[in-house]
C-alpha positions in Angstrom: 20.5 10.4 33.5 17.6 12.4 32.1 19.8 13.8 29.3 20.8 10.3 28.2 17.1 9.2 28.0 16.2 12.3 26.0 19.1 11.7 23.6 18.1 8.1 23.2 14.5 9.1 22.6 15.5 11.7 20.0 17.8 9.2 18.3 14.9 6.7 18.2 12.6 9.3 16.7 15.2 10.2 14.1 15.7 6.6 13.1 12.0 6.1 12.8 11.5 9.2 10.7 14.4 8.3 8.5 12.9 4.8 8.0 9.5 6.3 7.1 11.1 8.7 4.5 13.0 5.7 3.0 9.7 3.7 2.7 8.0 6.7 1.0 10.9 7.1 -1.4 10.8 3.4 -2.3 7.1 3.7 -2.9 7.5 6.6 -5.3 10.3 4.8 -7.1 8.0 1.8 -7.4 5.3 4.1 -8.8 7.6 5.7 -11.3 8.8 2.4 -12.6 5.2 1.2 -12.9 4.2 4.3 -14.9 7.3 4.1 -17.2 7.0 0.3 -17.9 3.3 0.4 -18.5 3.6 3.5 -20.7 6.2 1.6 -22.8 3.9 -1.4 -23.0 1.0 0.7 -24.2 3.2 2.4 -26.8 4.4 -1.0 -28.0 0.8 -2.2 -28.3 0.0 0.8 -30.4 2.5 -0.5 -32.9 5.0 2.4 -32.8 8.0 0.0 -32.6 6.8 -2.5 -35.2 7.8 -0.4 -38.2 11.1 0.8 -36.9 14.4 -0.8 -36.0 13.1 -2.9 -33.1 10.4 -5.2 -34.5 9.1 -6.4 -31.2 6.1 -8.8 -30.8 4.3 -8.2 -27.5 1.6 -10.7 -26.3 -1.8 -9.1 -26.4 -2.7 -10.2 -22.9 0.2 -8.2 -21.3 -1.6 -5.0 -22.2 -4.2 -5.7 -19.5 -2.6 -8.2 -17.1 0.7 -6.5 -16.4 -0.8 -3.1 -15.3 -3.7 -4.9 -13.4 -1.7 -7.3 -11.3 1.2 -5.0 -10.8 -1.3 -2.3 -9.8 -2.7 -4.6 -7.1 0.8 -5.0 -5.8 1.4 -1.2 -6.0 -1.9 -0.7 -4.1 -0.8 -2.9 -1.2 2.6 -1.2 -1.2 0.8 2.1 -0.8 -1.3 0.7 2.0 1.8 -0.4 3.8 3.6 2.9 3.5 0.8 5.4 3.9 -1.7 3.5 6.1 0.7 3.2 9.0 2.0 -0.4 8.4 -1.2 -2.3 8.7 -3.0 -0.5 11.4 -5.9 -0.1 9.0 -6.5 -3.8 9.3 -5.8 -3.9 13.0 -8.3 -1.0 13.6 -10.8 -2.8 11.5 -10.4 -5.9 13.7 -10.8 -3.8 16.9 -13.9 -2.1 15.4 -15.5 -5.4 14.4 -14.9 -6.9 17.9 -16.4 -3.8 19.5 -19.4 -4.0 17.1 -20.1 -7.6 18.2 -19.7 -6.7 21.9 -22.1 -3.8 21.4 -24.7 -6.1 19.7 -24.4 -8.6 22.5 -24.9 -5.9 25.1 -28.0 -4.6 23.2 -29.4 -8.1 23.2 -28.8 -8.5 26.9 -30.5 -5.1 27.6 -33.5 -6.1 25.5 -33.8 -9.4 27.4 -33.7 -7.5 30.7 -36.6 -5.3 29.6 -38.9 -8.4 29.2 
């Protein structure tokens, strides 16, 4: 019986580790695509492709908006992968609740002193 539980536990750990590795791999793929696409956009804005075979007209606003908004999405992807799936925000919530409880306790202690 104990052997079965240990095997299930090891299998669960393996699946969890494999899932984490897959998430990290997907993040780095996302990062690589972000770098490649935005590098190409910058090169296009510098005019390198305008005199060659591909005379491509790129809107000026895309030089700033594409990396900016995509970067925001990439940042949240990073948070999800490397900050333990949102525990950063959960921990913040717990800390904030504790802070309010501590303040209330301090006020009660001050009132008792008077």
